C-alpha positions as CSV (number, residue, x, y, z in Angstrom):
1,M,38.4,-44.1,-6.4
2,K,41.4,-42.0,-5.2
3,K,39.4,-38.9,-5.6
4,I,36.6,-40.1,-3.3
5,G,39.2,-41.0,-0.7
6,L,41.0,-37.5,-1.1
7,L,37.6,-35.8,-0.8
8,L,36.6,-37.7,2.3
9,I,40.0,-36.8,4.0
10,L,39.3,-33.3,3.1
11,I,36.0,-33.2,4.4
12,A,37.3,-35.0,7.8
13,F,40.1,-32.1,8.1
14,L,37.5,-29.3,7.5
15,I,35.3,-30.7,10.2
16,G,38.1,-31.0,12.6
17,C,39.2,-27.3,11.8
18,G,35.7,-26.2,12.5
19,T,35.4,-27.8,15.7
20,A,38.8,-26.6,16.8
21,A,37.6,-23.0,15.8
22,Q,34.5,-23.2,18.0
23,K,36.5,-24.3,21.2
24,S,38.9,-21.5,20.5
25,E,38.7,-17.9,21.9
26,F,40.7,-16.6,19.3
27,R,38.2,-14.7,17.4
28,S,36.6,-13.1,20.6
29,H,39.5,-10.9,21.0
30,D,41.1,-8.3,18.9
31,S,44.8,-9.3,19.1
32,H,46.5,-12.6,19.7
33,Y,48.1,-11.7,23.0
34,K,46.9,-9.4,25.7
35,N,50.4,-7.7,26.0
36,W,54.0,-8.3,25.9
37,E,54.2,-10.2,29.0
38,H,51.4,-12.6,27.8
39,L,53.6,-12.9,24.6
40,K,56.4,-13.9,26.5
41,F,54.9,-16.4,28.6
42,S,53.0,-17.9,25.7
43,W,56.3,-18.3,23.7
44,D,58.4,-19.6,26.4
45,G,57.0,-19.4,30.2
46,Y,54.4,-21.9,29.6
47,K,57.2,-24.6,30.1
48,K,57.8,-23.8,33.7
49,P,54.7,-21.7,35.0
50,T,54.7,-20.2,38.5
51,G,52.3,-18.7,40.8
52,E,53.7,-15.3,39.8
53,H,52.6,-16.0,36.2
54,A,49.1,-17.1,37.4
55,K,49.0,-13.7,39.3
56,L,49.9,-11.8,36.3
57,S,47.3,-13.7,34.1
58,A,44.6,-12.8,36.5
59,L,45.6,-9.2,37.0
60,Q,46.0,-8.5,33.2
61,G,43.2,-10.5,32.1
62,W,45.2,-13.0,29.8
63,W,43.2,-15.6,27.8
64,G,43.9,-19.2,26.6
65,D,43.8,-22.7,28.0
66,P,44.1,-22.9,31.7
67,I,47.4,-24.8,32.7
68,N,48.7,-26.1,35.9
69,Y,51.7,-24.9,37.7
70,E,53.9,-25.7,40.7
71,G,52.5,-24.6,44.1
72,K,49.0,-24.0,42.9
73,G,47.9,-25.4,46.1
74,D,49.5,-22.4,48.1
């Protein structure tokens, strides 16, 4: 019975990973980050994003999930 339970948990985990991989853009790029600015933002800047980050993102072609920032309506 324990084996069946573990097998069901493993199957659920693998299905979840597959779904996340489909939604991710990770495999459509040849690197994890576009450049050093993208790396710095992803590691720390996302905590308090600004309009300047949005400009850099658009100008340099960063990828990833969109986020909201202060002054977005400006």
